[in-house]
C-alpha positions in Angstrom: 83.0 35.1 198.2 84.8 35.3 195.1 87.8 36.9 194.2 87.1 40.4 194.1 90.2 41.2 191.7 88.4 38.9 189.0 84.9 40.7 189.3 86.7 43.8 188.4 88.7 42.8 185.7 87.2 43.2 182.2 86.3 40.3 179.8 89.3 41.1 177.9 91.6 41.3 180.6 90.6 37.8 181.9 90.9 36.6 178.1 94.4 38.2 177.9 95.3 36.6 181.2 93.9 33.3 180.2 95.7 33.4 176.8 99.0 34.3 178.7 98.4 31.2 180.9 98.0 28.8 177.9 101.1 30.2 176.3 103.1 29.3 179.2 101.5 25.9 179.6 102.2 25.2 176.0 105.8 26.1 176.4 106.3 22.8 178.6 109.3 24.3 180.3 108.0 25.1 183.9 107.6 23.1 187.1 104.9 20.8 187.8 103.8 22.8 190.7 103.5 25.9 188.6 101.7 24.1 185.8 98.9 22.7 188.5 98.4 26.3 189.9 98.3 27.7 185.8 96.1 25.0 185.1 93.7 26.0 188.1 93.8 29.6 187.4 93.0 29.0 183.9 90.1 26.7 184.7 88.6 29.6 186.7 89.3 32.4 183.9 88.0 30.1 181.4 84.8 29.6 183.8 84.5 33.7 184.4 84.8 34.2 180.7 82.4 31.7 179.4 79.6 33.2 182.3 80.3 36.6 181.2 79.8 35.7 177.4 76.9 33.7 178.1 75.3 36.7 180.0 76.1 38.9 177.1 74.5 36.6 174.6 71.2 36.6 176.6 71.2 40.4 176.3 71.9 40.5 172.8 68.8 41.0 170.4 69.3 41.3 166.6 67.2 43.5 164.6 65.5 41.4 161.8 62.7 41.6 159.1 59.2 40.0 159.2 57.6 38.2 156.2 56.5 41.5 155.0 59.9 43.3 155.3 59.2 45.4 158.3 62.4 45.6 160.7 61.7 43.4 164.2 63.6 42.9 167.0 63.8 39.5 168.4 66.1 37.5 171.0 69.6 36.6 169.8 70.2 33.2 168.1 73.1 32.2 166.7 72.9 31.8 162.9 72.5 27.9 161.8 75.3 28.4 159.6 78.0 29.4 162.3 76.7 26.6 164.4 78.8 23.9 162.8 82.1 26.1 163.4 81.6 26.6 167.2 82.2 22.9 167.5 86.0 23.5 167.6 86.1 26.5 169.5 87.6 24.9 172.6 90.1 22.7 171.0 93.1 24.7 171.4 92.6 25.3 174.9 94.2 22.7 176.9 91.8 22.6 179.7 
């Protein structure tokens, strides 16, 4: 079974913890064993955050308009203009 404390954290708490780990790893002033442990925890937190985001993305619906201007509800799909912006999202994360 997964760590219950991580399942009870909010997305924001997990992301904040991940950001703290990244900052500590980037400082470069920590022992190797601690670096490895932080890296492992960071990978786990990153995976959890990505899974939560994917789940929420599946649930999001956007309100749009059809050809006649009438409101319609459709499944979420990322606007094409932002797809290029997402290509470098993970570049700042060291794992």
